N, C-alpha and C positions, 0 to 999 in steps of 0.2 A: 860098550861102544867100541873100544879098541879091538876086542876080539872079532867084532863084525868087520872092522876095517881090515884086519889081518886075513880073515876069510876071503874078503873081496880081492885082496892082494894075491893070495895063493891062486885063486881062480884066474885072475888077470894074467899072471906070468905063465899060466898053463895054456893061455890062448883064448880065454873066454872074453869075447868082445864086450858083452853086456856088463860083465863085472868090471872090466877096465873103464868103461864109460862111467859107471856109477862111482868108481873110485876117484876118477878125475873130477867128476862133477862135485864130489864132496869137498874138494879143496879149491875150486875155481874162485869162489868169493874171497877166500882167505888170501889167495895170490893176488887178486885184483886190488883188494884194499891195501895190501902192503905196497904194491906197485904204485897205486894212486898217491899214497902218502910219501913214498920215496921220490917220486918223479914230479909230482906237483900238478900235472895236467891230465885230464881224463883220456885224451887221445894217445898220449905217451903210455899211460897205464894199460890201455887196451893192447897196444903193440907188444909191450913187455910181457903182459900176461900170456899172450899166445906163445911167445918164444919160451917162456918158463915152462908152460905146459908141455911143449915138445921136449924140453930137457928132462922133465919128470918122467915122461913116457920112455925116452931113450935110455934113461938110467935106472929104470924100474927094477931090473933084475939085480942091481947092486944093493938094494935095500935088504938089510939083514935082520930086521925086527928087533934091533938092540935099543931102539927108542920108539916113541910114538911115530906113526907115519907122518903126522902133521909136522912134527919137529924136523924130520928128514926133508920134507918139502920146503919148510921154512929155510933150512940151510941152503938148499939149492937156489931158492928165490933170493935170499939175502946175498949170497955170493955173486949172483948175476946182477942184482940191482946196484950193489956197491960199485961195481965196475961199469955200469951202463953209461955210455957216452953219447947216445943218440938223442936224448931228451932235450927239450928246449932249455931247461935250466942247467944242464950239464955243459951246454955250449955258451950260456950267458949266466955266469955264476952270480948269485946274489950274496949280500952280506947284511948283517943287522944295521951297520952304519948307513949303507945305501938305502935300505928299506925305511929307516928312521927319517932320513932326509926327505924321502919321497912323501912320507906321511906329513911331515912339517910343511911341505910346500903344496900338498895335493888336495885342495878343497875348492870346488866350484859349486855355485848355487844350482840346485836342482831346478830344471824347467821341464815343462811338458814336452818340449821339443827333444830334450835329451832322454827323458824317461819313456817317451813314446806312449804316454798315458798308462804305462804298466804301474801297478801299485807299488809305492815306494817301500812299503814294509817287505814285500816279496823280493824286491831288488836288494834291499839291505840284508835280508837273510841269505840270498845268493852270494852277495859280496862277502859276508862273514865266513861262509864255508870255503869260498875261493881264497880269501885272504889268509886264513889260518893255514890252509894247505900250502900256499906259496911261502908263507913265513917259515915253514919247516926247511925250505930250500936254502935258507941262510946258514944252516948248519952244514958241516962237511958230511959226506955220505955215511961214514961209519957212526958219527955222533947222531945223525938223523935216524939211522936204523936203531940205535940203542934207545933213543927217545920214543920212537914209534912203538917199539916192542914193549918197553917198560911202562910208558904213560898212556898211550892211546889204546894199546891192545891188552895192557895189564898182564903180560906174560910173567910167570914166576921167574925169579932171578936165576934159578938153577937151569931152567930150560933156555933162557936167554944166553947164559954162559955156554951152554952146550951148542947152541946155534952159532955163536960167535967164536967158539973154541978158545975161550978164556976162562979164568976162574970166576965163580960167583962173586967173590970179594972184589975182583977187578971190575967186574960188570957193574956192581952197585956203586963203586967209586966214580966210574965214568958217567953213570946215569945221574948221580948227584950233581956232578959238575955241569952236565948238560942242562938239567932242570934249573939250576941256578942261572945259567946263561939265558935260557928262554924266559924264565920268570922275571929277570931284570928288564928285559925288553918289553914284555907284556905290561909290567907295572908302569912303565914310562909311557908307552904308546897305545896299548890296546884298551879301548873303552869297556870291553867285556870284563876287565880286571877291576873295574870301578875306580881306578886311579889314572888310567892312561888318557892321553889327550885326543885319541882318535875316536870317531863315532861312525859306525857303518852307514847309517842313513845320510849323514852329512857328506860322506865320501862317495856316494853313489854317482853324482854328477861328474866328478873327476874320473872315476873308473870308466864311465861310459865314454867320456871325451877322449880318453887315452886307449880306447878299444879293449880294455880289460874286462869289460862287462857289456854284454849285448842283451838289451831288454827282451828281444824276441828269441833268444837262444840261451835259456837258463839251464845250464848243464846239471848243476847239483840239485836244483829244485825238481828236475824231471827224473832224477834217479830213484830207484826203488830202495827203500830202507830194508836192511836185512835184520833178522833176529841175531843179535850178537852171539848168543849161546850156540846157535847152529854153526857159526863160523869158527868160534874160538872155544870149543867145548872143553879143551884140556887146560885152559888158562885159569889163573886165579890172581887176585890182587896181590901185588908183591909187597906193598906197604901202604900206609895211609897217604893219600894224595893231599898236597898243599893246595891252596886256593887257585894258584896259577896253573898248576898241572890239571886241575879239574876242567879248565876251559877246553883243553884238548881231549881229556879222557871222556868227556861227555859228547863229543862230536859223533854224529851217526856213522854207522858202518853200512856200506852199500852192497846191494846185489850186483854182481858183475853184469854188464850189458848183454842183451840178447845175442849180440854179435859173437860173444865169447862162447855161448852155448852152441850156436850154429857152427862155430869154428871147430869145437870138439867133435860134434857129430860128423861134420864133413871130413875131418882129419881121420877119425877112426873108420870111416867108411870108404876112404880113398884107396886106390891101388898102390899108392906110395907108402901106405902104412907099414908094410913089412920092412921096407927099407928104413923108415924112421925108427921103428922098434928095434932094429938091429944096429943102430948107429951110436949107441950110448958109450959113455966112458964110465969106468968104475968109480963110484962114490959110495963107500960103505958107511952105514950108520947103524 
Protein backbone atom coordinates (compact mmCIF):
# COMPACT_ATOMS: atom_id res chain seq x y z
CA UNK A 1 0.00 0.00 0.00
CA UNK A 2 2.75 2.44 0.97
CA UNK A 3 4.69 1.69 -2.22
CA UNK A 4 1.56 2.53 -4.24
CA UNK A 5 1.26 5.84 -2.40
CA UNK A 6 4.94 6.62 -3.03
CA UNK A 7 4.45 5.85 -6.74
CA UNK A 8 1.51 8.26 -6.84
CA UNK A 9 3.59 10.86 -5.04
CA UNK A 10 6.46 10.54 -7.53
CA UNK A 11 4.08 11.01 -10.45
CA UNK A 12 2.32 13.91 -8.72
CA UNK A 13 5.50 15.92 -8.14
CA UNK A 14 6.43 15.33 -11.77
CA UNK A 15 3.22 17.08 -12.80
CA UNK A 16 0.77 14.19 -13.28
CA UNK A 17 -2.57 15.79 -12.37
CA UNK A 18 -4.46 12.49 -12.17
CA UNK A 19 -1.87 11.08 -9.76
CA UNK A 20 -2.06 14.23 -7.63
CA UNK A 21 -5.84 14.01 -7.52
CA UNK A 22 -5.74 10.35 -6.50
CA UNK A 23 -3.12 11.10 -3.84
CA UNK A 24 -5.16 13.91 -2.30
CA UNK A 25 -8.39 11.92 -2.48
CA UNK A 26 -6.67 9.14 -0.52
CA UNK A 27 -6.24 11.42 2.52
CA UNK A 28 -9.28 13.72 2.32
CA UNK A 29 -11.44 11.60 4.67
CA UNK A 30 -8.60 11.31 7.16
CA UNK A 31 -8.15 15.10 7.16
CA UNK A 32 -11.90 15.70 7.48
CA UNK A 33 -12.35 13.32 10.42
CA UNK A 34 -9.43 14.87 12.28
CA UNK A 35 -10.78 18.37 11.57
CA UNK A 36 -14.27 17.38 12.72
CA UNK A 37 -13.05 16.00 16.04
CA UNK A 38 -10.65 18.88 16.63
CA UNK A 39 -13.08 21.68 15.78
CA UNK A 40 -16.41 20.23 16.87
CA UNK A 41 -18.67 21.45 14.07
CA UNK A 42 -19.09 20.05 10.53
CA UNK A 43 -19.05 23.47 8.83
CA UNK A 44 -15.79 24.40 10.58
CA UNK A 45 -14.33 21.00 9.62
CA UNK A 46 -15.21 21.55 5.95
CA UNK A 47 -13.43 24.92 5.87
CA UNK A 48 -10.36 23.59 7.67
CA UNK A 49 -10.19 20.50 5.46
CA UNK A 50 -10.05 22.65 2.34
CA UNK A 51 -7.31 24.83 3.80
CA UNK A 52 -5.27 21.81 4.92
CA UNK A 53 -5.57 20.25 1.45
CA UNK A 54 -4.08 23.42 -0.04
CA UNK A 55 -1.24 23.22 2.48
CA UNK A 56 -0.58 19.58 1.59
CA UNK A 57 -0.44 20.42 -2.11
CA UNK A 58 1.77 23.48 -1.66
CA UNK A 59 4.22 21.57 0.54
CA UNK A 60 4.16 18.32 -1.42
CA UNK A 61 7.67 18.63 -2.81
CA UNK A 62 9.10 18.77 0.73
CA UNK A 63 7.95 15.22 1.55
CA UNK A 64 11.10 13.07 1.73
CA UNK A 65 9.53 9.59 2.12
CA UNK A 66 11.14 9.22 5.54
CA UNK A 67 7.76 8.32 7.01
CA UNK A 68 4.38 7.19 5.73
CA UNK A 69 2.70 9.81 3.55
CA UNK A 70 -0.31 9.73 5.91
CA UNK A 71 1.95 10.54 8.88
CA UNK A 72 3.33 13.54 7.00
CA UNK A 73 -0.21 14.71 6.19
CA UNK A 74 -1.27 14.19 9.80
CA UNK A 75 1.57 16.43 10.98
CA UNK A 76 0.55 19.22 8.61
CA UNK A 77 -3.09 18.87 9.66
CA UNK A 78 -2.26 18.64 13.36
CA UNK A 79 -0.06 21.74 13.34
CA UNK A 80 -2.74 23.66 11.50
CA UNK A 81 -5.65 22.53 13.69
CA UNK A 82 -3.90 23.11 17.01
CA UNK A 83 -3.50 26.77 16.05
CA UNK A 84 -6.86 27.17 14.29
CA UNK A 85 -8.64 30.24 15.68
CA UNK A 86 -11.60 30.65 13.32
CA UNK A 87 -13.81 27.85 14.64
CA UNK A 88 -16.84 28.49 16.82
CA UNK A 89 -15.33 26.77 19.86
CA UNK A 90 -11.97 28.51 19.49
CA UNK A 91 -13.89 31.76 19.96
CA UNK A 92 -16.21 30.40 22.68
CA UNK A 93 -14.06 28.09 24.78
CA UNK A 94 -15.78 25.26 26.68
CA UNK A 95 -14.74 23.59 29.93
CA UNK A 96 -15.82 20.38 31.64
CA UNK A 97 -17.11 22.46 34.54
CA UNK A 98 -19.35 24.55 32.26
CA UNK A 99 -20.52 21.49 30.31
CA UNK A 100 -21.35 19.65 33.54
CA UNK A 101 -23.41 22.57 34.82
CA UNK A 102 -25.23 22.71 31.48
CA UNK A 103 -26.13 19.03 31.79
CA UNK A 104 -27.31 19.48 35.39
CA UNK A 105 -29.69 22.26 34.35
CA UNK A 106 -30.56 21.19 30.83
CA UNK A 107 -33.66 19.00 30.71
CA UNK A 108 -36.97 19.96 29.09
CA UNK A 109 -39.84 17.56 28.48
CA UNK A 110 -39.97 16.46 24.84
CA UNK A 111 -43.08 17.54 22.96
CA UNK A 112 -44.26 17.06 19.39
CA UNK A 113 -43.96 20.80 18.93
CA UNK A 114 -40.27 20.62 19.82
CA UNK A 115 -39.43 17.39 17.99
CA UNK A 116 -41.56 18.36 14.97
CA UNK A 117 -42.75 14.73 14.93
CA UNK A 118 -39.26 13.47 14.09
CA UNK A 119 -38.54 10.09 15.73
CA UNK A 120 -37.08 10.62 19.22
CA UNK A 121 -34.62 7.76 18.82
CA UNK A 122 -33.22 9.36 15.67
CA UNK A 123 -32.94 12.71 17.45
CA UNK A 124 -31.26 11.06 20.45
CA UNK A 125 -28.71 9.37 18.19
CA UNK A 126 -27.99 12.68 16.46
CA UNK A 127 -27.54 14.35 19.84
CA UNK A 128 -25.18 11.58 21.00
CA UNK A 129 -22.82 12.16 18.07
CA UNK A 130 -23.03 15.92 18.38
CA UNK A 131 -22.60 15.94 22.15
CA UNK A 132 -19.58 13.63 22.22
CA UNK A 133 -17.94 15.74 19.53
CA UNK A 134 -18.61 18.96 21.42
CA UNK A 135 -17.42 17.34 24.66
CA UNK A 136 -13.95 17.04 23.14
CA UNK A 137 -13.84 20.83 22.90
CA UNK A 138 -13.56 20.99 26.69
CA UNK A 139 -9.95 19.82 26.29
CA UNK A 140 -7.18 22.21 25.28
CA UNK A 141 -6.20 21.81 21.62
CA UNK A 142 -3.07 19.71 22.16
CA UNK A 143 -4.72 17.37 24.68
CA UNK A 144 -7.65 17.03 22.29
CA UNK A 145 -5.30 16.04 19.47
CA UNK A 146 -3.57 13.48 21.70
CA UNK A 147 -6.92 11.99 22.74
CA UNK A 148 -8.34 11.91 19.22
CA UNK A 149 -5.26 10.23 17.75
CA UNK A 150 -4.78 7.73 20.56
CA UNK A 151 -8.37 6.85 21.48
CA UNK A 152 -10.64 7.67 18.57
CA UNK A 153 -8.26 6.84 15.71
CA UNK A 154 -6.16 4.31 17.68
CA UNK A 155 -2.91 5.45 16.14
CA UNK A 156 0.20 3.67 17.39
CA UNK A 157 2.07 5.66 20.05
CA UNK A 158 5.27 5.80 17.96
CA UNK A 159 3.39 7.40 15.07
CA UNK A 160 1.58 9.80 17.42
CA UNK A 161 4.90 10.81 18.96
CA UNK A 162 6.31 11.41 15.49
CA UNK A 163 3.33 13.57 14.54
CA UNK A 164 3.63 15.62 17.74
CA UNK A 165 7.44 15.59 17.73
CA UNK A 166 7.70 14.23 21.28
CA UNK A 167 8.92 10.91 22.65
CA UNK A 168 6.55 7.89 22.70
CA UNK A 169 6.92 7.80 26.49
CA UNK A 170 5.85 11.44 26.82
CA UNK A 171 2.95 10.81 24.47
CA UNK A 172 1.71 7.81 26.47
CA UNK A 173 1.91 9.76 29.73
CA UNK A 174 -0.07 12.66 28.31
CA UNK A 175 -2.64 10.34 26.76
CA UNK A 176 -3.08 8.56 30.10
CA UNK A 177 -3.74 11.85 31.90
CA UNK A 178 -6.19 13.00 29.25
CA UNK A 179 -8.04 9.67 29.25
CA UNK A 180 -8.40 9.95 33.03
CA UNK A 181 -9.77 13.49 32.73
CA UNK A 182 -12.31 12.53 30.07
CA UNK A 183 -13.19 9.29 31.86
CA UNK A 184 -14.00 11.09 35.11
CA UNK A 185 -16.37 13.45 33.30
CA UNK A 186 -18.05 10.63 31.38
CA UNK A 187 -18.56 8.50 34.48
CA UNK A 188 -20.31 11.36 36.26
CA UNK A 189 -22.34 12.86 33.43
CA UNK A 190 -22.62 10.65 30.34
CA UNK A 191 -25.37 8.04 30.27
CA UNK A 192 -23.39 6.02 27.74
CA UNK A 193 -21.00 5.13 30.57
CA UNK A 194 -23.88 3.43 32.45
CA UNK A 195 -23.12 5.61 35.49
CA UNK A 196 -23.61 9.18 34.27
CA UNK A 197 -26.68 11.27 35.03
CA UNK A 198 -27.34 12.43 31.44
CA UNK A 199 -29.58 10.65 28.95
CA UNK A 200 -29.57 11.54 25.25
CA UNK A 201 -33.29 11.02 24.71
CA UNK A 202 -34.27 13.03 27.79
CA UNK A 203 -32.01 15.89 26.69
CA UNK A 204 -33.44 16.17 23.16
CA UNK A 205 -36.06 18.78 24.09
CA UNK A 206 -33.49 21.05 25.74
CA UNK A 207 -31.10 20.68 22.81
CA UNK A 208 -33.84 21.73 20.38
CA UNK A 209 -34.96 24.58 22.63
CA UNK A 210 -31.41 25.97 22.78
CA UNK A 211 -30.94 25.59 18.98
CA UNK A 212 -28.24 22.94 19.39
CA UNK A 213 -30.33 20.39 17.58
CA UNK A 214 -32.55 21.02 14.56
CA UNK A 215 -35.00 18.15 13.90
CA UNK A 216 -35.12 18.87 10.17
CA UNK A 217 -31.35 19.34 9.80
CA UNK A 218 -29.65 16.27 11.22
CA UNK A 219 -26.02 16.65 10.19
CA UNK A 220 -24.48 13.49 11.65
CA UNK A 221 -27.38 11.24 10.71
CA UNK A 222 -27.06 12.38 7.09
CA UNK A 223 -23.31 11.79 6.85
CA UNK A 224 -21.98 8.74 5.02
CA UNK A 225 -20.09 6.31 7.24
CA UNK A 226 -16.62 5.47 5.98
CA UNK A 227 -14.73 2.21 6.16
CA UNK A 228 -12.30 2.93 8.98
CA UNK A 229 -9.58 0.73 7.47
CA UNK A 230 -9.66 2.71 4.25
CA UNK A 231 -8.99 5.93 6.17
CA UNK A 232 -6.54 4.73 8.79
CA UNK A 233 -4.88 1.78 7.09
CA UNK A 234 -1.55 2.38 8.85
CA UNK A 235 -2.92 2.56 12.39
CA UNK A 236 -3.17 -0.09 15.07
CA UNK A 237 -4.56 -0.27 18.58
CA UNK A 238 -2.01 1.30 20.91
CA UNK A 239 -3.23 -0.50 24.01
CA UNK A 240 -6.36 -1.94 25.56
CA UNK A 241 -9.19 0.52 25.81
CA UNK A 242 -10.94 1.06 29.12
CA UNK A 243 -14.73 1.22 29.12
CA UNK A 244 -14.87 5.01 29.02
CA UNK A 245 -12.44 5.26 26.10
CA UNK A 246 -14.52 2.78 24.13
CA UNK A 247 -17.39 5.29 24.08
CA UNK A 248 -15.25 7.49 21.83
CA UNK A 249 -13.29 4.75 20.07
CA UNK A 250 -16.50 3.21 18.74
CA UNK A 251 -17.92 6.42 17.29
CA UNK A 252 -18.20 6.24 13.49
CA UNK A 253 -15.73 7.72 11.04
CA UNK A 254 -17.30 9.72 8.22
CA UNK A 255 -16.72 10.24 4.55
CA UNK A 256 -15.89 13.84 3.82
CA UNK A 257 -18.82 15.76 2.29
CA UNK A 258 -19.22 15.94 -1.49
CA UNK A 259 -18.22 19.60 -1.29
CA UNK A 260 -14.68 18.51 -0.40
CA UNK A 261 -14.47 16.20 -3.43
CA UNK A 262 -15.72 19.01 -5.69
CA UNK A 263 -13.27 21.42 -4.10
CA UNK A 264 -10.33 19.13 -4.90
CA UNK A 265 -11.42 18.67 -8.52
CA UNK A 266 -12.07 22.39 -9.00
CA UNK A 267 -8.78 23.32 -7.36
CA UNK A 268 -6.70 20.93 -9.45
CA UNK A 269 -8.46 22.07 -12.60
CA UNK A 270 -8.15 25.78 -11.93
CA UNK A 271 -5.82 28.22 -13.65
CA UNK A 272 -4.50 29.19 -10.21
CA UNK A 273 -3.22 25.67 -9.56
CA UNK A 274 0.30 26.46 -10.77
CA UNK A 275 0.48 29.37 -8.35
CA UNK A 276 -0.86 27.25 -5.50
CA UNK A 277 1.56 24.41 -6.20
CA UNK A 278 4.51 26.77 -6.16
CA UNK A 279 3.62 28.58 -2.96
CA UNK A 280 4.69 25.99 -0.42
CA UNK A 281 7.02 26.16 2.52
CA UNK A 282 9.56 23.46 3.30
CA UNK A 283 8.24 20.82 5.73
CA UNK A 284 10.43 17.77 5.55
CA UNK A 285 9.41 14.41 7.01
